[in-house]
C-alpha positions in Angstrom: 70.9 97.6 109.8 69.1 97.4 106.4 66.0 98.4 104.4 64.2 98.3 101.4 64.8 101.8 100.0 67.8 102.0 98.2 70.8 104.2 99.0 72.3 103.8 96.2 70.3 102.9 92.8 72.8 102.8 89.2 70.4 102.2 85.8 71.8 101.1 82.9 75.1 103.1 83.1 77.3 103.5 80.8 80.7 106.0 80.3 82.4 106.6 77.0 85.6 108.2 76.7 87.2 109.9 73.2 91.0 108.6 73.0 93.4 110.9 70.8 96.2 109.8 68.8 97.9 113.0 69.4 96.9 116.7 70.5 96.8 117.4 66.8 93.5 115.1 66.5 92.1 116.8 69.2 92.5 120.0 67.8 91.1 118.6 64.5 88.0 117.3 66.4 87.6 120.7 67.6 87.8 122.6 64.6 87.1 120.4 61.4 83.8 119.1 62.4 82.3 122.5 62.5 83.4 122.6 58.9 82.0 119.5 57.9 78.4 120.2 58.9 78.4 123.7 57.3 79.4 122.0 54.1 76.4 119.6 54.5 78.6 116.5 55.0 79.2 113.7 57.8 81.6 114.8 60.3 84.4 112.9 60.5 85.7 111.7 63.9 89.2 111.8 64.9 88.9 110.1 68.1 88.3 106.3 68.9 85.7 105.3 71.4 87.0 103.7 74.7 83.9 102.4 76.5 84.8 102.3 80.5 81.3 101.4 81.5 78.5 99.6 80.1 75.3 99.6 80.9 76.2 98.8 84.2 73.0 98.7 87.0 73.4 97.6 90.6 71.5 98.4 94.1 72.9 99.5 97.3 70.3 99.0 100.2 70.3 101.3 102.9 72.8 100.0 105.8 74.2 97.8 103.4 78.2 97.0 103.0 78.9 96.6 99.6 82.2 95.6 98.1 83.3 96.2 94.0 86.4 94.0 92.8 88.1 93.9 89.3 91.0 94.1 87.9 93.4 97.7 87.0 91.5 99.4 84.1 87.7 97.2 84.8 85.9 100.8 85.4 85.7 100.7 89.2 86.9 104.0 89.5 84.9 105.2 87.1 81.8 103.8 88.4 82.8 105.7 91.6 83.2 108.7 90.4 80.3 109.0 88.4 78.3 107.9 91.8 79.9 110.7 93.3 79.2 113.1 91.0 82.5 113.7 89.9 82.5 112.8 86.0 79.2 112.7 83.9 77.9 109.2 82.6 77.6 108.8 78.7 74.3 107.5 79.5 72.0 106.2 82.0 71.2 107.8 85.6 72.0 107.2 89.2 70.0 108.0 92.2 71.4 108.3 95.8 69.2 108.8 98.7 71.8 110.4 102.0 74.9 112.6 101.6 77.6 111.0 100.7 81.3 111.3 101.3 83.7 109.5 99.3 87.8 108.4 99.6 88.3 108.2 95.4 92.3 108.4 94.3 95.0 109.8 96.7 94.7 113.7 96.8 91.4 114.1 94.9 89.6 116.9 96.5 92.5 118.6 97.9 93.7 121.8 96.3 97.9 121.3 96.9 98.3 124.9 97.5 96.5 124.7 100.5 97.1 123.9 104.2 95.5 120.8 105.8 93.3 123.3 107.8 92.2 125.1 104.8 91.4 121.7 103.0 89.5 120.5 106.0 87.2 123.7 105.5 87.1 123.2 101.9 86.2 119.6 101.7 83.9 119.5 104.7 81.9 122.8 103.2 81.5 120.5 99.8 80.1 118.1 101.9 77.5 120.1 103.0 78.9 121.5 106.6 78.9 124.7 107.9 81.7 126.9 109.2 80.2 126.5 112.6 79.8 122.8 112.1 83.5 122.3 111.0 84.7 124.3 113.9 83.1 122.3 116.3 84.8 119.1 114.3 87.9 120.5 113.5 89.7 119.4 117.4 88.2 115.6 116.1 89.2 115.7 112.5 92.7 116.8 113.6 93.0 114.3 116.7 92.1 111.3 113.9 94.3 112.8 111.3 97.4 112.3 113.5 99.8 114.4 111.5 100.6 117.3 114.0 101.9 120.3 112.8 101.4 119.7 109.6 97.8 120.4 109.4 99.1 123.7 108.8 101.4 123.2 106.5 100.5 122.9 102.0 99.2 119.5 101.4 102.0 119.4 98.3 104.6 118.6 100.9 102.2 115.8 102.4 103.5 111.9 102.1 101.2 109.5 100.6 100.1 108.7 104.0 99.5 112.1 105.1 97.6 112.3 102.5 94.9 109.5 103.0 94.9 110.6 106.8 93.9 113.6 106.7 91.1 112.9 103.5 89.7 109.8 105.6 89.7 111.9 109.1 87.3 114.4 107.0 84.9 111.7 106.1 84.4 110.1 109.0 83.6 113.4 111.0 81.0 115.0 108.1 78.0 112.7 109.1 77.8 111.1 105.9 75.0 108.2 105.4 77.1 107.0 102.6 80.9 106.2 102.2 82.5 105.2 98.9 86.1 104.4 99.5 88.1 103.5 96.4 91.6 101.6 97.2 92.9 104.3 99.1 93.7 102.5 102.6 96.2 100.6 101.0 98.6 103.2 101.3 98.4 103.9 105.3 100.2 102.4 107.8 99.1 99.5 109.8 98.0 101.1 112.9 96.0 103.9 111.0 94.2 101.6 109.0 93.2 99.4 112.2 91.4 103.0 112.9 89.7 103.0 110.1 88.8 99.6 109.6 87.4 100.4 113.7 85.7 103.1 112.1 84.1 101.2 109.3 82.9 99.0 111.1 80.8 100.8 113.4 79.8 103.1 110.2 78.6 99.9 109.3 75.5 99.9 112.0 73.9 102.9 111.2 75.2 103.8 107.0 75.7 102.3 103.9 79.4 101.6 102.4 80.8 100.8 98.7 84.0 99.6 98.9 86.6 99.1 96.6 89.8 97.1 97.2 91.9 94.5 95.4 92.5 93.0 99.2 89.9 90.1 98.8 90.4 89.7 102.4 89.0 93.1 103.3 86.1 92.5 100.8 85.5 89.0 102.5 85.5 90.6 106.4 83.7 93.6 105.8 81.1 93.2 103.1 78.2 91.2 102.5 77.6 91.5 99.3 80.1 92.3 96.4 80.4 92.6 92.4 82.9 91.6 89.9 83.3 94.6 87.5 85.5 93.4 84.1 85.6 95.5 81.5 82.5 98.0 82.3 80.5 95.2 83.0 78.9 93.2 85.7 79.7 89.8 85.2 78.3 88.7 88.9 77.0 90.0 92.1 76.3 88.1 95.4 77.9 86.7 98.2 81.5 87.9 98.3 82.6 84.3 98.6 81.4 83.2 95.6 82.1 86.3 93.7 86.1 86.3 95.0 86.2 82.7 94.0 85.0 83.4 90.4 87.0 86.5 90.4 90.0 84.6 90.8 89.3 81.8 88.2 89.2 84.6 85.4 92.8 86.2 87.1 94.0 82.6 86.5 92.7 82.2 83.0 94.0 85.7 82.0 97.3 84.3 82.9 97.4 80.7 81.6 94.6 80.4 79.6 91.0 78.8 80.1 90.4 76.2 82.5 90.5 72.4 80.9 88.5 71.4 83.7 84.3 71.2 83.9 83.3 74.2 86.3 79.9 75.1 87.8 78.2 78.1 86.1 78.8 81.4 87.1 76.4 82.2 90.2 75.8 78.4 91.1 76.1 77.6 94.8 79.2 75.5 96.0 78.4 72.8 97.1 80.2 71.7 100.6 81.5 67.9 100.5 82.1 66.6 104.0 85.0 64.3 104.6 84.9 60.4 104.7 86.4 57.4 104.3 86.9 57.5 100.5 86.0 60.9 99.7 85.9 61.7 95.9 85.5 64.6 93.9 82.6 64.0 91.2 83.2 65.7 87.5 81.2 68.4 88.6 82.6 69.7 91.6 83.7 73.3 91.6 86.9 73.9 90.4 89.7 75.0 87.4 93.3 73.9 86.1 95.0 73.0 83.4 94.2 69.4 83.8 97.3 67.9 83.7 96.8 66.4 86.9 93.6 65.8 89.1 93.1 66.1 93.0 90.9 62.5 93.8 90.4 62.6 97.0 90.6 65.0 100.1 90.3 63.7 104.0 91.1 65.1 107.2 92.4 62.7 109.5 93.5 61.3 113.0 96.4 59.7 114.2 94.6 56.3 113.9 93.6 57.4 109.9 90.2 58.0 111.0 88.1 60.7 109.3 87.6 63.8 111.5 83.9 65.6 110.8 84.4 67.4 114.0 86.7 69.1 116.0 87.5 71.3 118.7 91.3 72.3 118.6 94.5 70.9 119.7 94.4 67.6 118.1 97.1 66.4 116.1 95.4 65.9 112.7 96.5 65.4 109.4 95.2 66.6 105.7 96.1 64.0 102.9 95.6 64.9 99.5 95.7 62.3 97.1 96.5 63.1 93.4 96.6 60.9 89.7 98.8 62.5 87.1 97.2 62.5 83.8 100.6 63.4 81.8 104.2 63.3 83.0 105.1 66.0 86.0 108.2 67.3 86.9 107.9 69.6 90.3 104.5 69.1 91.4 103.1 71.3 94.2 100.3 70.2 96.7 98.9 72.6 98.7 95.3 73.3 101.0 94.1 76.4 102.6 91.6 76.7 105.6 89.2 79.0 105.4 86.4 80.4 107.7 83.0 80.7 106.8 83.2 84.1 104.8 85.9 82.6 102.9 88.5 84.3 104.7 92.0 82.4 104.8 93.0 80.9 108.4 96.1 79.3 107.3 97.5 76.8 104.7 100.7 75.6 103.6 102.0 73.2 100.4 104.9 70.8 99.7 107.4 73.3 97.7 109.6 74.3 100.1 109.9 70.7 101.7 110.8 69.5 98.0 112.4 72.3 96.7 116.2 71.0 96.5 114.7 67.3 95.4 111.5 67.4 92.8 109.4 64.9 92.5 109.3 63.5 88.7 105.9 61.4 87.7 105.1 59.5 84.8 101.8 59.9 83.3 98.8 57.7 84.9 100.5 57.3 88.7 98.9 58.2 91.6 100.4 60.0 94.8 99.4 61.8 97.8 100.4 64.8 100.1 99.9 64.8 103.9 100.2 67.8 106.3 100.6 66.9 109.8 100.1 69.8 112.2 98.1 70.6 115.6 94.6 71.7 114.7 94.7 75.3 116.1 92.2 76.4 118.6 90.2 78.4 116.1 86.2 80.6 116.6 83.8 77.6 116.4 81.7 77.2 113.6 82.1 75.9 110.0 85.6 75.6 108.1 86.5 74.5 104.3 89.4 73.5 102.4 90.4 74.3 99.2 93.0 72.5 97.6 94.9 73.0 95.1 97.9 71.4 92.6 100.3 72.7 90.1 103.3 71.9 88.8 106.7 74.8 88.7 107.9 77.0 91.8 106.2 79.2 94.0 106.6 82.1 91.7 106.4 80.5 88.2 103.9 77.7 88.3 100.9 76.0 86.1 97.8 75.2 88.1 96.2 71.7 87.5 93.4 71.4 89.5 92.1 74.1 92.4 89.1 73.1 93.6 87.5 76.0 95.7 86.0 73.6 98.7 87.2 70.4 98.7 85.7 69.1 102.1 84.1 71.1 105.4 84.5 70.3 109.0 83.3 71.9 112.1 85.0 73.1 115.1 83.4 73.0 118.6 83.5 75.6 121.2 87.1 74.8 123.0 86.3 77.5 126.0 90.0 79.4 124.8 89.1 81.2 121.8 88.3 85.2 122.4 88.7 86.0 118.7 90.0 84.6 115.2 92.3 82.1 117.1 92.7 80.3 120.4 96.2 80.4 121.9 96.1 77.9 125.2 97.9 79.4 128.0 100.9 77.3 129.7 100.3 79.2 132.6 98.1 82.0 134.1 99.1 83.7 137.4 97.3 87.0 139.0 99.4 87.9 142.4 100.0 91.4 144.3 102.9 93.1 142.9 106.0 93.4 145.8 
């Protein structure tokens, strides 16, 4: 469900924090500028400015699920706090249409001296529920949190997981129109996270979600649009898999320097290229890397070496990735990853472990090829893409020479055994009355 009415409208939003070198500078800022103005002088500033957000603008329509990704310190939490009204902006405006329930940093909105029960009443009241409405929902909230007798203990005695359980249980039962979630689910146990995901998928049918996470897989799975926030500025917005690809490239540059390979312009659609008998990458292929070696072809072939543009699962296939060294290489690593239509990783592998004890050395100009032979799983029917990568070093420490977001694509047709992401052919199925 979605509509043209914005649930959240952010216009030219900026936030500046004053950074003081010491408590003395803070005291001087509080007192001395008043004397400067009294004496007719321009007041001196005893702080430096840090702009956490700079002219941010975005709009989220009702019924949308939107993700925000970015490195630590990029301004994500500041943006969410302003949207939720717990922090005032320096400039710009935020317009909200509907009741907002937020799960921000761990323990926010909880009084550590109050019991879990008291904090439920406090938080729900702040979100607009009457005492009678909270009384009617309390049993469901306590059951969802599932923290037992700790509900009557001060929350300062809670573990981080118990904090999240109780906080999420409250926002799940206040009948909000908009949910704002900031990384909090990363500390929950697997069973509770699955419960939360089931709730979120159900909520997506009727409400709006703004979701911030470092888990790009969760953003790909839940969100239909994403924004990339970097140093307080919206760098890009669009389809999650395209935004995450740009974000990962930026992460690479932060670690190893700017890519030496031509890349598509920001926001440009990624071109999918189908496997063929002489598949090769033109210079404008979407990718990045140092360029010390290049991937020159990627093909998916059968046992006879023929290309496979379509499959059903269960076939013996080979992923052949051909490369060329542009400089001397020691211990190259070639790998691939198969992604579904949303860009979520399904499976993949690389050559590192197979050759860790006997690394390959190559001279400049040499051509080499990695081959991965495997039984294609019985995946859900649809389009799949292959990401290919060529690095040098080890799994932990390496130089990325060439990364290709969508090296080729292929289609899997219905096989009759897939009832989820992955189908497993049964060796035997029986149904009989028990003795």
